[in-house]
A tleap script that builds the chain and sets N, CA, C and O, in Angstrom:
source leaprc.protein.ff14SB
mol = sequence {
  NMET ALA THR GLU LYS GLN LYS VAL SER ASN
  LEU GLU LEU ASP ASP SER PHE GLY CYS LEU
  LYS ARG ASN PRO ARG LYS CYS ARG THR CYS
  ALA ASN ALA HIE GLY PRO ALA PRO TRP GLU
  ASP SER PRO ASP LYS SER TYR CYS MET ALA
  TYR GLU ARG ARG LEU GLY ASN ILE LYS PRO
  ASP ALA VAL TYR PHE ASP GLY ALA ASP CYS
  PRO PHE TYR THR LYS GLU GLU CALA
}
set mol.1.N position { 1.011 -1.343 0.109 }
set mol.1.CA position { -0.102 0.123 0.342 }
set mol.1.C position { 0.964 1.362 0.185 }
set mol.1.O position { 1.964 1.575 0.871 }
set mol.2.N position { 0.523 2.009 -0.770 }
set mol.2.CA position { 1.557 3.335 -1.034 }
set mol.2.C position { 1.167 4.248 0.191 }
set mol.2.O position { 0.052 4.152 0.704 }
set mol.3.N position { 2.029 5.052 0.603 }
set mol.3.CA position { 2.024 5.891 1.551 }
set mol.3.C position { 1.434 7.527 0.972 }
set mol.3.O position { 1.467 7.915 -0.196 }
set mol.4.N position { 1.102 8.013 1.736 }
set mol.4.CA position { 0.905 9.742 1.648 }
set mol.4.C position { 1.741 10.180 0.547 }
set mol.4.O position { 1.401 10.688 -0.521 }
set mol.5.N position { 3.238 9.813 1.123 }
set mol.5.CA position { 4.219 10.878 0.488 }
set mol.5.C position { 4.762 9.680 -0.955 }
set mol.5.O position { 5.671 10.070 -1.687 }
set mol.6.N position { 4.453 9.021 -1.078 }
set mol.6.CA position { 4.544 8.012 -2.219 }
set mol.6.C position { 3.645 8.614 -3.521 }
set mol.6.O position { 3.924 8.723 -4.715 }
set mol.7.N position { 2.313 8.989 -2.660 }
set mol.7.CA position { 1.210 9.632 -3.479 }
set mol.7.C position { 1.232 10.591 -4.332 }
set mol.7.O position { 0.548 10.811 -5.332 }
set mol.8.N position { 2.338 11.307 -3.700 }
set mol.8.CA position { 2.451 12.912 -3.988 }
set mol.8.C position { 3.464 12.614 -5.451 }
set mol.8.O position { 4.327 11.740 -5.526 }
set mol.9.N position { 2.999 13.821 -6.799 }
set mol.9.CA position { 3.831 13.204 -7.632 }
set mol.9.C position { 5.089 14.050 -7.740 }
set mol.9.O position { 5.261 15.174 -7.269 }
set mol.10.N position { 5.605 13.601 -8.169 }
set mol.10.CA position { 7.384 13.475 -8.472 }
set mol.10.C position { 7.684 15.077 -8.428 }
set mol.10.O position { 8.692 15.584 -7.935 }
set mol.11.N position { 6.847 15.611 -8.905 }
set mol.11.CA position { 7.169 17.170 -9.332 }
set mol.11.C position { 6.639 17.998 -7.881 }
set mol.11.O position { 6.753 19.220 -7.974 }
set mol.12.N position { 6.347 17.736 -7.196 }
set mol.12.CA position { 6.116 18.276 -5.813 }
set mol.12.C position { 7.060 17.685 -4.740 }
set mol.12.O position { 7.068 18.081 -3.575 }
set mol.13.N position { 7.741 16.847 -5.154 }
set mol.13.CA position { 8.694 16.400 -4.165 }
set mol.13.C position { 9.476 17.084 -3.898 }
set mol.13.O position { 9.369 18.094 -4.593 }
set mol.14.N position { 10.622 17.161 -2.955 }
set mol.14.CA position { 11.861 18.354 -2.594 }
set mol.14.C position { 12.479 17.871 -3.890 }
set mol.14.O position { 12.394 16.873 -4.605 }
set mol.15.N position { 13.423 19.512 -3.869 }
set mol.15.CA position { 13.936 19.387 -5.384 }
set mol.15.C position { 15.489 18.741 -5.038 }
set mol.15.O position { 16.136 18.424 -6.036 }
set mol.16.N position { 16.168 18.510 -3.641 }
set mol.16.CA position { 17.308 17.734 -3.214 }
set mol.16.C position { 17.228 16.299 -3.240 }
set mol.16.O position { 18.176 15.563 -2.969 }
set mol.17.N position { 15.989 15.885 -3.598 }
set mol.17.CA position { 16.056 14.279 -3.713 }
set mol.17.C position { 15.903 13.343 -2.752 }
set mol.17.O position { 15.782 12.142 -2.993 }
set mol.18.N position { 15.901 13.801 -1.735 }
set mol.18.CA position { 15.812 13.239 -0.246 }
set mol.18.C position { 17.228 13.383 0.519 }
set mol.18.O position { 17.438 12.847 1.607 }
set mol.19.N position { 18.141 14.139 -0.148 }
set mol.19.CA position { 19.701 14.619 0.169 }
set mol.19.C position { 18.868 15.931 1.264 }
set mol.19.O position { 17.800 16.543 1.235 }
set mol.20.N position { 20.037 15.884 2.133 }
set mol.20.CA position { 20.066 17.053 3.047 }
set mol.20.C position { 20.471 18.516 2.206 }
set mol.20.O position { 21.107 18.294 1.176 }
set mol.21.N position { 20.273 19.567 2.413 }
set mol.21.CA position { 20.589 20.844 1.263 }
set mol.21.C position { 21.422 21.419 1.953 }
set mol.21.O position { 21.251 21.534 3.167 }
set mol.22.N position { 22.687 21.987 1.221 }
set mol.22.CA position { 23.492 22.355 1.992 }
set mol.22.C position { 23.538 24.048 2.064 }
set mol.22.O position { 23.263 24.952 1.276 }
set mol.23.N position { 23.935 23.983 3.165 }
set mol.23.CA position { 23.501 25.571 3.691 }
set mol.23.C position { 24.950 25.925 4.494 }
set mol.23.O position { 25.043 25.962 5.721 }
set mol.24.N position { 25.938 26.149 3.652 }
set mol.24.CA position { 27.358 26.522 4.508 }
set mol.24.C position { 27.546 28.295 4.442 }
set mol.24.O position { 28.278 28.970 3.718 }
set mol.25.N position { 26.875 28.579 5.174 }
set mol.25.CA position { 26.744 30.390 5.367 }
set mol.25.C position { 27.831 30.856 5.624 }
set mol.25.O position { 28.087 31.968 5.164 }
set mol.26.N position { 28.768 30.201 6.395 }
set mol.26.CA position { 29.602 30.985 6.771 }
set mol.26.C position { 30.939 30.912 5.632 }
set mol.26.O position { 31.751 31.826 5.493 }
set mol.27.N position { 30.956 29.679 4.908 }
set mol.27.CA position { 31.811 29.424 3.787 }
set mol.27.C position { 31.733 30.542 2.896 }
set mol.27.O position { 32.783 31.059 2.513 }
set mol.28.N position { 30.433 31.057 2.451 }
set mol.28.CA position { 30.569 32.184 1.291 }
set mol.28.C position { 31.576 33.615 1.746 }
set mol.28.O position { 32.077 34.401 0.941 }
set mol.29.N position { 31.654 33.654 2.776 }
set mol.29.CA position { 32.340 34.599 2.814 }
set mol.29.C position { 33.733 34.486 3.919 }
set mol.29.O position { 34.218 35.354 4.644 }
set mol.30.N position { 34.086 33.207 3.730 }
set mol.30.CA position { 35.179 32.347 4.448 }
set mol.30.C position { 36.409 32.769 3.270 }
set mol.30.O position { 36.067 32.741 2.088 }
set mol.31.N position { 37.759 33.135 3.600 }
set mol.31.CA position { 38.788 33.013 2.882 }
set mol.31.C position { 39.608 32.093 2.280 }
set mol.31.O position { 40.406 32.202 1.349 }
set mol.32.N position { 39.258 31.112 3.009 }
set mol.32.CA position { 39.589 29.457 3.055 }
set mol.32.C position { 38.664 28.920 1.814 }
set mol.32.O position { 39.215 28.140 1.037 }
set mol.33.N position { 37.488 29.229 1.601 }
set mol.33.CA position { 36.463 29.164 0.566 }
set mol.33.C position { 36.968 29.630 -0.847 }
set mol.33.O position { 36.484 29.154 -1.874 }
set mol.34.N position { 37.946 30.566 -0.858 }
set mol.34.CA position { 38.167 31.034 -2.543 }
set mol.34.C position { 39.640 30.667 -2.580 }
set mol.34.O position { 39.976 30.272 -1.464 }
set mol.35.N position { 40.299 30.656 -3.151 }
set mol.35.CA position { 41.560 30.105 -3.773 }
set mol.35.C position { 42.100 29.473 -5.023 }
set mol.35.O position { 41.427 29.326 -6.043 }
set mol.36.N position { 43.313 29.119 -4.892 }
set mol.36.CA position { 43.614 28.299 -6.640 }
set mol.36.C position { 42.834 27.341 -6.544 }
set mol.36.O position { 42.358 27.071 -5.442 }
set mol.37.N position { 42.503 26.568 -7.713 }
set mol.37.CA position { 41.745 25.807 -8.319 }
set mol.37.C position { 42.137 24.478 -7.416 }
set mol.37.O position { 43.249 24.292 -6.921 }
set mol.38.N position { 41.065 23.641 -7.307 }
set mol.38.CA position { 40.009 23.570 -7.171 }
set mol.38.C position { 39.070 24.028 -6.588 }
set mol.38.O position { 37.896 23.715 -6.785 }
set mol.39.N position { 39.541 24.947 -5.677 }
set mol.39.CA position { 38.553 26.309 -4.705 }
set mol.39.C position { 38.034 27.343 -5.263 }
set mol.39.O position { 37.433 28.174 -4.582 }
set mol.40.N position { 38.167 27.463 -6.516 }
set mol.40.CA position { 38.293 28.957 -6.975 }
set mol.40.C position { 36.190 29.550 -6.678 }
set mol.40.O position { 35.255 29.162 -7.378 }
set mol.41.N position { 36.129 30.153 -5.919 }
set mol.41.CA position { 34.973 31.064 -5.986 }
set mol.41.C position { 33.872 29.765 -5.737 }
set mol.41.O position { 32.752 29.936 -6.217 }
set mol.42.N position { 34.100 28.654 -5.110 }
set mol.42.CA position { 33.188 27.639 -5.115 }
set mol.42.C position { 32.719 27.134 -3.129 }
set mol.42.O position { 32.871 26.044 -2.577 }
set mol.43.N position { 32.060 28.662 -2.462 }
set mol.43.CA position { 32.087 27.960 -1.097 }
set mol.43.C position { 31.130 26.633 -0.856 }
set mol.43.O position { 31.205 26.036 0.218 }
set mol.44.N position { 30.168 26.166 -1.964 }
set mol.44.CA position { 29.357 25.511 -1.703 }
set mol.44.C position { 30.206 23.788 -1.734 }
set mol.44.O position { 29.605 22.791 -1.335 }
set mol.45.N position { 31.311 23.744 -2.148 }
set mol.45.CA position { 32.040 22.302 -2.018 }
set mol.45.C position { 32.082 22.082 -0.581 }
set mol.45.O position { 32.029 22.855 0.375 }
set mol.46.N position { 32.204 20.660 -0.699 }
set mol.46.CA position { 32.305 20.364 0.822 }
set mol.46.C position { 34.010 20.024 1.291 }
set mol.46.O position { 34.376 19.497 2.342 }
set mol.47.N position { 34.671 20.397 0.418 }
set mol.47.CA position { 36.078 20.966 0.497 }
set mol.47.C position { 36.711 22.232 0.555 }
set mol.47.O position { 36.524 23.000 -0.388 }
set mol.48.N position { 37.191 22.464 1.189 }
set mol.48.CA position { 38.348 24.099 1.059 }
set mol.48.C position { 39.275 24.031 1.440 }
set mol.48.O position { 39.670 22.980 1.945 }
set mol.49.N position { 40.154 25.310 1.352 }
set mol.49.CA position { 41.553 25.276 1.916 }
set mol.49.C position { 41.701 24.829 3.356 }
set mol.49.O position { 42.844 24.469 3.640 }
set mol.50.N position { 40.953 24.781 4.169 }
set mol.50.CA position { 41.047 24.440 5.232 }
set mol.50.C position { 40.615 22.883 5.805 }
set mol.50.O position { 41.199 22.321 6.732 }
set mol.51.N position { 39.690 22.429 5.194 }
set mol.51.CA position { 39.320 20.834 4.802 }
set mol.51.C position { 39.729 20.118 3.571 }
set mol.51.O position { 38.910 19.803 2.708 }
set mol.52.N position { 41.175 19.825 3.479 }
set mol.52.CA position { 41.543 19.440 2.456 }
set mol.52.C position { 41.091 18.169 1.842 }
set mol.52.O position { 40.748 17.327 2.673 }
set mol.53.N position { 41.002 17.803 0.556 }
set mol.53.CA position { 40.616 16.523 0.015 }
set mol.53.C position { 41.553 15.261 -0.072 }
set mol.53.O position { 41.236 14.071 -0.050 }
set mol.54.N position { 42.801 15.850 -0.176 }
set mol.54.CA position { 44.094 15.240 -0.115 }
set mol.54.C position { 44.559 14.537 1.180 }
set mol.54.O position { 45.372 13.626 1.336 }
set mol.55.N position { 43.628 15.390 2.270 }
set mol.55.CA position { 44.234 14.903 3.709 }
set mol.55.C position { 43.234 13.950 4.243 }
set mol.55.O position { 43.406 13.305 5.277 }
set mol.56.N position { 41.736 13.862 3.174 }
set mol.56.CA position { 40.662 13.076 3.871 }
set mol.56.C position { 39.953 13.922 4.670 }
set mol.56.O position { 39.018 13.314 5.191 }
set mol.57.N position { 40.017 15.389 5.075 }
set mol.57.CA position { 39.558 15.989 5.695 }
set mol.57.C position { 37.825 16.565 4.835 }
set mol.57.O position { 37.908 17.003 3.687 }
set mol.58.N position { 36.897 16.517 5.286 }
set mol.58.CA position { 35.658 17.188 4.984 }
set mol.58.C position { 35.037 18.120 5.429 }
set mol.58.O position { 35.570 18.260 6.529 }
set mol.59.N position { 34.115 19.026 5.337 }
set mol.59.CA position { 33.469 20.040 6.430 }
set mol.59.C position { 32.694 19.049 7.255 }
set mol.59.O position { 32.212 17.991 6.850 }
set mol.60.N position { 32.647 19.537 8.451 }
set mol.60.CA position { 31.579 18.802 9.197 }
set mol.60.C position { 30.281 19.318 9.004 }
set mol.60.O position { 29.973 20.505 8.901 }
set mol.61.N position { 29.472 18.231 8.958 }
set mol.61.CA position { 28.156 18.263 8.822 }
set mol.61.C position { 27.321 19.685 9.347 }
set mol.61.O position { 26.381 20.218 8.758 }
set mol.62.N position { 27.801 20.018 10.319 }
set mol.62.CA position { 27.032 21.181 11.045 }
set mol.62.C position { 27.339 22.091 10.173 }
set mol.62.O position { 26.427 22.623 9.540 }
set mol.63.N position { 28.696 22.466 9.953 }
set mol.63.CA position { 28.943 23.590 9.036 }
set mol.63.C position { 28.672 23.551 7.721 }
set mol.63.O position { 28.617 24.551 7.006 }
set mol.64.N position { 28.482 22.335 7.333 }
set mol.64.CA position { 28.302 22.146 5.585 }
set mol.64.C position { 26.457 22.118 5.601 }
set mol.64.O position { 25.883 22.805 4.756 }
set mol.65.N position { 25.947 21.611 6.214 }
set mol.65.CA position { 24.382 21.154 6.058 }
set mol.65.C position { 23.694 22.451 7.012 }
set mol.65.O position { 22.696 23.000 6.545 }
set mol.66.N position { 24.158 22.857 8.146 }
set mol.66.CA position { 23.162 23.195 9.293 }
set mol.66.C position { 23.866 25.015 8.902 }
set mol.66.O position { 22.859 25.689 8.690 }
set mol.67.N position { 24.788 25.678 8.794 }
set mol.67.CA position { 25.061 26.813 8.579 }
set mol.67.C position { 26.189 27.176 10.097 }
set mol.67.O position { 26.466 28.312 10.482 }
set mol.68.N position { 26.577 26.140 10.608 }
set mol.68.CA position { 26.874 26.425 11.923 }
set mol.68.C position { 28.650 27.018 11.912 }
set mol.68.O position { 29.350 26.867 10.910 }
set mol.69.N position { 29.023 27.498 12.834 }
set mol.69.CA position { 30.126 28.500 12.969 }
set mol.69.C position { 31.220 27.165 12.530 }
set mol.69.O position { 30.972 25.972 12.703 }
set mol.70.N position { 32.462 27.742 11.930 }
set mol.70.CA position { 33.411 26.674 11.592 }
set mol.70.C position { 34.778 27.097 12.409 }
set mol.70.O position { 35.030 28.302 12.384 }
set mol.71.N position { 35.569 26.359 13.035 }
set mol.71.CA position { 36.736 26.359 13.521 }
set mol.71.C position { 37.680 27.375 12.905 }
set mol.71.O position { 38.285 28.258 13.514 }
set mol.72.N position { 37.720 27.066 11.361 }
set mol.72.CA position { 38.614 27.517 10.539 }
set mol.72.C position { 38.482 28.920 9.543 }
set mol.72.O position { 38.996 29.391 8.528 }
set mol.73.N position { 37.276 29.294 10.709 }
set mol.73.CA position { 36.696 30.602 9.594 }
set mol.73.C position { 37.427 32.128 9.492 }
set mol.73.O position { 37.463 33.088 10.261 }
set mol.74.N position { 37.925 31.893 8.305 }
set mol.74.CA position { 38.779 33.043 8.252 }
set mol.74.C position { 37.823 34.421 7.412 }
set mol.74.O position { 37.654 34.197 6.213 }
set mol.75.N position { 37.249 35.694 7.904 }
set mol.75.CA position { 37.065 36.481 7.062 }
set mol.75.C position { 37.183 36.983 6.009 }
set mol.75.O position { 37.935 37.940 6.191 }
set mol.76.N position { 36.824 36.925 4.703 }
set mol.76.CA position { 37.582 37.540 3.461 }
set mol.76.C position { 38.110 38.835 3.656 }
set mol.76.O position { 37.587 39.555 4.506 }
set mol.77.N position { 39.103 39.251 2.969 }
set mol.77.CA position { 39.448 40.666 2.936 }
set mol.77.C position { 38.557 41.098 1.667 }
set mol.77.O position { 38.314 40.392 0.689 }
set mol.78.N position { 38.033 42.697 1.951 }
set mol.78.CA position { 37.446 42.930 0.871 }
set mol.78.C position { 38.189 43.944 -0.315 }
set mol.78.O position { 37.612 44.174 -1.378 }
savepdb mol mol.pdb
quit
């Protein structure tokens, strides 16, 4: 038997396809999110200059999805 959620047409479902939506609030103004490739103007990525992929460090879920404060936050200079 289909649940109420299954009865909803696909067009009405959340656009995140069942995944958590990113909300890297602090990353948008952080100097660590902007730098040489592959981080060039990409604050929405799960890696940055503070959390480097080559080291296996990924942004914490609270920072990446919930917009929490990051311990490595460095405000961008204007």
